[in-house]
C-alpha positions in Angstrom: 51.3 118.0 19.7 53.5 119.6 22.4 56.9 118.0 22.9 59.3 119.2 25.6 62.9 118.4 26.5 64.2 118.2 30.0 68.0 118.2 29.8 70.5 117.3 32.5 73.4 115.1 33.5 71.3 113.3 36.1 74.4 112.1 38.0 72.6 110.8 40.0 68.9 111.1 39.3 67.3 112.7 42.4 63.7 112.8 43.5 63.9 116.5 42.7 64.7 115.7 39.0 61.9 113.1 39.0 59.4 115.6 40.4 60.1 118.1 37.6 59.8 115.2 35.0 56.5 114.0 36.5 55.0 117.5 36.6 56.2 118.3 33.1 54.6 115.1 31.8 51.3 116.6 33.0 51.9 119.8 31.0 53.2 118.4 27.7 52.0 115.6 25.4 55.5 114.1 25.3 58.5 114.7 27.5 62.0 113.7 26.4 64.4 113.4 29.3 67.7 114.3 27.6 70.7 112.9 29.4 73.9 114.8 28.7 77.0 112.8 27.9 79.0 115.8 29.3 82.1 115.1 31.3 82.2 118.7 32.7 80.4 118.1 36.0 82.8 117.4 38.8 86.6 117.1 38.6 86.6 113.4 37.9 83.6 113.3 35.5 80.3 111.6 36.2 79.9 109.0 39.0 77.7 106.9 36.8 78.1 106.0 33.1 75.7 107.5 30.5 74.1 104.1 30.1 73.5 103.8 33.9 72.0 107.3 34.1 69.7 106.5 31.2 68.7 103.2 32.9 67.9 104.9 36.2 65.6 107.4 34.5 63.9 104.8 32.4 63.2 102.7 35.5 61.9 105.6 37.5 59.6 106.9 34.7 58.3 103.5 33.4 54.8 104.4 34.7 54.7 107.5 32.6 53.5 106.6 29.0 54.4 110.0 27.6 58.1 110.1 28.8 61.0 109.1 26.7 64.7 109.0 27.7 67.5 109.7 25.3 71.2 110.5 25.6 72.7 113.4 23.8 76.1 115.0 23.2 75.5 117.8 20.8 74.2 121.4 21.4 71.0 121.3 23.4 69.0 123.4 20.8 70.2 121.1 18.0 69.1 118.0 20.0 65.7 119.7 20.7 65.2 120.1 16.9 66.4 116.6 16.3 64.0 115.2 18.8 61.1 117.3 17.6 60.8 119.3 20.9 59.6 122.9 20.8 60.2 123.6 24.5 63.1 123.1 26.9 62.0 122.7 30.5 64.4 123.6 33.3 63.8 123.1 37.0 64.7 126.0 39.2 65.6 125.6 42.9 67.0 128.8 44.3 68.0 132.3 43.0 71.5 131.0 42.1 69.9 128.5 39.7 67.9 131.3 38.0 71.0 133.3 37.1 72.7 130.3 35.5 69.6 129.0 33.8 68.7 132.5 32.5 72.1 132.8 30.9 71.7 129.3 29.3 68.2 130.2 28.1 69.5 133.4 26.5 72.3 131.6 24.7 69.9 128.9 23.5 67.5 131.6 22.2 70.3 133.2 20.3 71.2 129.8 18.8 67.6 129.0 17.9 64.8 131.5 18.6 62.2 128.8 17.7 62.9 126.8 20.8 61.3 128.2 23.9 62.6 127.7 27.5 60.1 127.2 30.3 61.1 127.2 34.0 59.4 124.9 36.5 59.9 125.8 40.2 61.0 123.0 42.5 58.7 122.0 45.3 59.7 123.2 48.8 60.8 119.7 49.7 63.3 119.7 46.8 64.4 123.3 46.9 67.9 122.6 48.2 68.4 119.1 46.8 71.2 118.6 44.3 73.1 115.7 42.8 76.3 117.1 44.2 74.9 117.1 47.7 73.5 113.6 47.3 76.9 112.3 46.2 78.7 114.0 49.0 76.4 112.7 51.7 76.6 109.2 50.3 80.4 109.3 50.1 80.5 110.3 53.8 78.2 107.4 54.7 75.0 109.4 55.2 71.5 108.2 54.5 70.2 109.3 51.0 67.0 107.3 50.8 64.8 110.5 51.1 66.5 112.0 48.0 66.9 109.2 45.4 65.0 106.2 44.1 65.8 102.8 45.6 67.8 101.7 42.5 70.0 104.8 42.6 70.5 104.4 46.4 71.6 100.8 45.9 74.0 101.8 43.1 75.4 104.6 45.2 76.0 102.4 48.2 78.1 100.0 46.1 80.3 103.0 45.1 80.6 104.6 48.5 84.1 104.4 50.0 82.4 103.2 53.2 80.5 100.4 51.4 
């Protein structure tokens, strides 16, 4: 049985993230969306709590029977082993993503050569979409409905300085 892990902070979940999850669910028997507890993204930490991020993903993937959502705070390769995954799936948008993801994949291979990393290219519609961009547009009062689920949009609007 093939089991894959898709890690990220998902702060917030975007339709680009969701696209990679849905497409991966077609490739693997089981997909575990691994939500990082990491406080390293952004100078003030995540916009949404770990519980909120997990909830957004569970809501958006409830129609996918082979998708599980789980928080983690340890080394990714250790969490992969813990969750029974043989593969880490990483979405790639642009060339700059490749360099960073290649470096991470190399380190993960050194830490555990039994865990394989697979890259899934973003669709053209999501090529330049990022959580950081969504947060910035939302904070400046821009429309984000084309980039996030309705629940994420609603939550972001309540946190916007212009709300």
